[in-house]
Backbone bond lengths (Angstrom), bond angles and torsions (degrees), N, CA, C in turn:
res aa  C-N    CA-C-N  psi(-1)  N-CA   C-N-CA  omega(-1)  CA-C   N-CA-C  phi
1 M - - - 1.419 - - 1.455 113.04 -
2 P 1.320 121.01 33.21 1.436 125.25 -179.02 1.486 109.06 -72.48
3 I 1.360 116.99 155.01 1.431 123.10 173.69 1.541 104.16 -75.37
4 R 1.348 117.98 131.74 1.399 125.54 177.39 1.525 113.30 -87.44
5 T 1.289 116.01 -50.15 1.424 117.36 176.80 1.534 111.36 -137.05
6 A 1.312 120.75 158.27 1.411 124.53 176.40 1.555 102.90 -123.47
7 L 1.306 116.50 129.36 1.482 120.40 173.23 1.489 113.44 -121.90
8 V 1.258 113.63 141.92 1.530 122.75 178.91 1.562 105.16 -90.19
9 P 1.397 118.83 115.70 1.397 118.59 176.88 1.574 112.86 -76.79
10 V 1.277 115.16 133.70 1.474 120.33 176.63 1.569 107.46 -127.09
11 R 1.333 110.32 120.51 1.511 116.61 -175.99 1.495 112.49 -98.42
12 T 1.304 116.10 135.20 1.405 118.56 -179.92 1.531 113.76 -143.71
13 A 1.324 118.71 169.26 1.572 118.23 177.91 1.490 108.53 -77.37
14 P 1.283 114.51 153.53 1.507 120.47 -175.42 1.625 109.94 -56.17
15 D 1.199 117.54 -40.10 1.472 122.89 179.71 1.590 113.55 -71.61
16 R 1.254 114.91 -3.85 1.524 120.29 177.30 1.483 111.20 -117.10
17 H 1.330 120.48 3.05 1.464 122.43 -177.75 1.491 116.13 -56.80
18 T 1.349 116.03 -49.45 1.477 121.87 -176.78 1.526 106.37 -68.70
19 E 1.308 122.24 -43.48 1.496 127.44 178.02 1.533 107.52 -57.20
20 T 1.330 119.40 -46.05 1.410 123.37 -176.76 1.520 111.58 -67.67
21 V 1.349 117.23 -40.14 1.434 122.84 172.59 1.542 112.84 -56.82
22 R 1.288 112.36 -45.50 1.502 116.34 -178.72 1.542 111.47 -66.96
23 L 1.358 116.92 -36.29 1.456 118.88 176.29 1.509 109.67 -58.44
24 Y 1.364 118.16 -52.24 1.483 118.52 -176.99 1.417 112.08 -71.64
25 Q 1.283 121.56 -21.72 1.529 119.94 172.09 1.596 105.97 -66.51
26 S 1.264 117.25 -39.61 1.415 118.20 -176.28 1.519 110.92 -73.33
27 V 1.297 117.92 -40.05 1.481 123.09 -178.33 1.472 108.80 -68.27
28 T 1.425 120.54 -44.06 1.385 122.74 -169.71 1.557 112.34 -91.53
29 G 1.342 115.37 -21.89 1.391 117.91 -171.42 1.532 116.76 76.85
30 A 1.333 116.43 4.54 1.362 124.93 -174.68 1.567 111.86 -94.58
31 A 1.267 117.18 149.22 1.506 119.46 175.30 1.470 107.08 -82.78
32 A 1.338 118.67 147.66 1.415 124.89 175.88 1.496 112.58 -73.21
33 G 1.273 116.82 137.84 1.533 119.34 170.70 1.498 108.81 -74.65
34 P 1.277 116.23 -175.82 1.466 121.53 177.61 1.530 110.16 -64.61
35 T 1.344 115.50 144.33 1.439 119.23 174.78 1.511 105.39 -89.46
36 R 1.312 115.61 132.11 1.493 121.27 178.76 1.489 110.21 -132.33
37 T 1.287 112.56 150.89 1.461 122.24 173.39 1.528 112.65 -105.19
38 V 1.280 117.55 126.10 1.389 121.17 178.15 1.493 107.46 -87.69
39 E 1.358 115.00 107.52 1.473 121.05 -172.86 1.499 114.54 -57.77
40 A 1.328 117.15 -40.00 1.511 119.92 178.31 1.538 117.20 -59.69
41 T 1.329 113.99 -27.17 1.478 118.59 -178.23 1.536 113.04 -117.70
42 G 1.292 116.41 -16.47 1.490 117.82 -174.70 1.444 115.15 77.01
43 L 1.346 118.30 2.46 1.488 120.24 177.30 1.461 111.10 -77.25
44 T 1.364 113.62 141.87 1.423 123.18 170.54 1.505 110.74 -96.81
45 V 1.333 120.57 133.45 1.399 122.29 -177.30 1.512 114.93 -133.71
46 T 1.267 117.64 144.58 1.448 124.55 178.17 1.563 110.26 -144.92
47 V 1.229 113.93 127.33 1.486 118.76 176.32 1.541 110.11 -92.62
48 V 1.368 115.21 129.37 1.437 122.36 178.40 1.474 106.73 -129.44
49 G 1.388 119.11 99.85 1.428 121.26 -173.34 1.540 110.07 52.14
50 P 1.360 119.27 -122.73 1.365 124.97 -179.66 1.492 118.33 -82.50
51 V 1.314 115.95 2.03 1.457 123.23 -176.87 1.496 114.50 -109.01
52 L 1.407 115.02 137.61 1.422 122.29 -179.97 1.579 105.18 -110.93
53 V 1.304 118.87 105.26 1.431 122.91 -179.44 1.598 106.93 -83.95
54 L 1.308 117.80 122.70 1.439 122.28 176.89 1.548 110.90 -121.18
55 S 1.292 118.71 136.86 1.412 120.34 176.64 1.636 104.81 -144.48
56 G 1.291 110.07 154.87 1.508 117.12 177.67 1.501 108.70 165.16
57 A 1.315 113.83 -167.62 1.491 122.10 179.06 1.520 105.80 -61.36
58 E 1.305 117.41 154.76 1.479 123.98 179.09 1.491 106.68 -59.84
59 E 1.296 121.91 -43.80 1.417 123.66 -174.58 1.486 112.92 -60.42
60 A 1.420 116.02 -39.15 1.410 123.61 175.51 1.478 110.96 -65.56
61 L 1.337 117.59 -47.55 1.511 122.11 -178.36 1.518 108.72 -63.99
62 A 1.345 119.51 -33.19 1.424 120.58 -176.89 1.547 114.41 -58.01
63 A 1.319 116.27 -31.47 1.386 122.18 179.44 1.534 111.60 -69.55
64 E 1.292 116.71 -23.60 1.520 126.50 -177.12 1.485 114.37 -97.55
65 R 1.403 120.17 -8.43 1.425 122.11 -171.05 1.526 112.75 -67.37
66 E 1.276 116.76 -27.17 1.492 119.33 -178.84 1.437 112.44 -76.84
67 V 1.333 120.14 -21.37 1.485 124.59 -171.54 1.514 108.20 -74.20
68 G 1.408 116.38 124.45 1.481 122.45 -175.12 1.583 108.59 -93.72
69 V 1.378 117.59 -30.34 1.412 119.49 -179.67 1.535 107.03 -152.29
70 V 1.359 114.65 156.48 1.444 122.03 175.84 1.500 106.25 -120.08
71 F 1.396 115.81 122.87 1.439 120.81 178.50 1.526 109.89 -109.96
72 T 1.319 119.45 142.41 1.467 123.39 170.71 1.549 105.58 -101.02
73 V 1.289 113.54 139.52 1.511 121.78 177.31 1.429 112.67 -137.72
74 D 1.352 114.11 161.01 1.543 117.74 -176.96 1.558 104.61 -82.03
75 S 1.280 124.79 -29.74 1.457 124.29 -173.89 1.496 109.07 -135.85
76 L 1.326 114.24 100.13 1.525 120.50 176.22 1.491 110.30 -62.38
77 A 1.307 117.90 -40.66 1.460 117.83 -179.62 1.522 113.28 -67.60
78 G 1.344 116.33 -40.46 1.511 118.66 177.44 1.494 114.65 -67.01
79 T 1.371 114.46 -40.52 1.462 119.80 -178.95 1.539 108.97 -68.07
80 T 1.304 118.16 -40.37 1.464 123.58 178.94 1.560 110.15 -59.46
81 E 1.377 112.48 -50.65 1.460 118.02 178.57 1.517 111.56 -59.91
82 L 1.267 123.84 -40.05 1.441 127.69 177.46 1.474 109.62 -60.99
83 L 1.387 115.87 -49.64 1.513 119.16 -175.90 1.546 112.04 -69.07
84 L 1.348 117.16 -40.54 1.490 118.37 178.87 1.495 110.88 -60.84
85 A 1.358 117.09 -41.81 1.464 120.73 178.05 1.500 111.56 -61.25
86 Q 1.267 119.87 -20.04 1.506 123.17 -175.15 1.551 107.30 -104.75
87 G 1.336 118.95 10.50 1.456 119.79 172.04 1.484 118.35 106.07
88 A 1.457 116.45 -4.23 1.479 120.48 176.53 1.491 109.79 -64.57
89 E 1.387 111.80 161.45 1.425 119.15 178.56 1.520 111.24 -127.68
90 L 1.351 119.83 138.02 1.509 120.91 -179.28 1.515 103.92 -71.06
91 V 1.322 115.01 128.24 1.481 119.42 172.20 1.560 108.47 -89.42
92 R 1.326 116.81 -54.91 1.473 121.04 175.30 1.479 111.29 -164.82
93 E 1.357 111.55 152.30 1.480 119.21 168.63 1.461 109.35 -81.60
94 L 1.289 117.96 145.48 1.484 122.37 -177.01 1.526 106.82 -86.93
95 P 1.271 117.18 152.73 1.464 124.34 174.04 1.528 108.38 -54.72
96 A 1.286 118.91 152.22 1.436 123.87 176.46 1.586 108.87 -58.68
97 M 1.317 116.29 141.47 1.455 116.31 -177.81 1.644 103.51 -136.60
98 P 1.263 114.65 148.60 1.478 115.71 -177.89 1.464 113.54 -72.14
99 H 1.298 121.53 -16.83 1.406 126.49 -179.58 1.497 117.28 -98.17
100 G 1.475 115.60 -0.90 1.352 114.04 -178.46 1.550 110.11 157.79
101 R 1.330 116.32 -168.63 1.433 116.76 177.25 1.574 107.09 -136.85
102 G 1.375 111.97 166.13 1.516 114.93 -179.28 1.442 113.10 -164.22
103 R 1.303 111.87 172.83 1.519 119.86 176.08 1.538 109.43 -153.29
104 Q 1.268 115.29 160.52 1.527 118.70 174.99 1.575 106.37 -110.98
105 L 1.322 112.74 135.61 1.532 121.79 176.34 1.456 105.89 -125.84
106 R 1.426 108.50 145.97 1.502 116.68 168.99 1.512 107.18 -98.37
107 H 1.289 114.32 123.77 1.496 119.39 -178.65 1.550 107.49 -76.82
108 P 1.335 119.58 159.79 1.466 118.49 178.29 1.546 115.34 -57.91
109 D 1.348 119.33 -20.50 1.447 119.32 175.86 1.501 114.10 -86.60
110 G 1.308 119.52 4.95 1.418 124.29 171.82 1.580 111.89 102.70
111 L 1.336 120.31 -14.66 1.427 123.17 179.40 1.480 111.89 -65.22
112 V 1.308 115.60 133.81 1.543 120.26 174.55 1.564 101.64 -101.78
113 A 1.340 110.13 124.80 1.480 116.60 -178.75 1.546 106.16 -124.69
114 E 1.350 116.54 144.42 1.381 121.99 175.81 1.499 108.08 -103.58
115 Y 1.348 116.48 126.27 1.500 118.07 177.20 1.452 108.21 -113.56
116 L 1.425 111.47 134.59 1.435 120.52 -177.81 1.541 109.14 -124.69
117 E 1.316 112.48 133.10 1.505 121.73 170.91 1.508 103.89 -104.46
118 L 1.329 115.70 108.47 1.484 117.45 -176.64 1.512 107.60 -92.57
119 G 1.393 110.55 142.42 1.482 115.32 171.96 1.500 109.92 -103.59
120 P 1.351 117.11 -157.60 1.423 118.45 -178.56 1.480 111.24 -62.78
121 Q 1.359 117.00 139.73 1.433 119.37 179.18 1.523 110.42 -86.86
122 P 1.334 116.74 138.23 1.470 120.29 -177.24 1.603 109.59 -73.69
């Protein structure tokens, strides 16, 4: 149940998404992954190295503002069980996504982390 990757979420306005992706490509030296829209939330997301660029309507971004880090894991259920046993609290289940599933948990130290178990990428 180890954490596979840790991503820093960066939130931006929709009209600045491409510009923000370019900035983080320059800073990290990493190529951008595909840009995807999460239909359930309307958020547009692009991974650039260790950065997760998010853009969308303010209401959609508001639900993500508390998240300090996004972790990808092999087993969402196993990771959740481990964290709950150590005093974490479930904040919310994420809407269904075609590329995986996830949830947000508040750690005992107060950090809100989003955990994603990714499936095959389309």
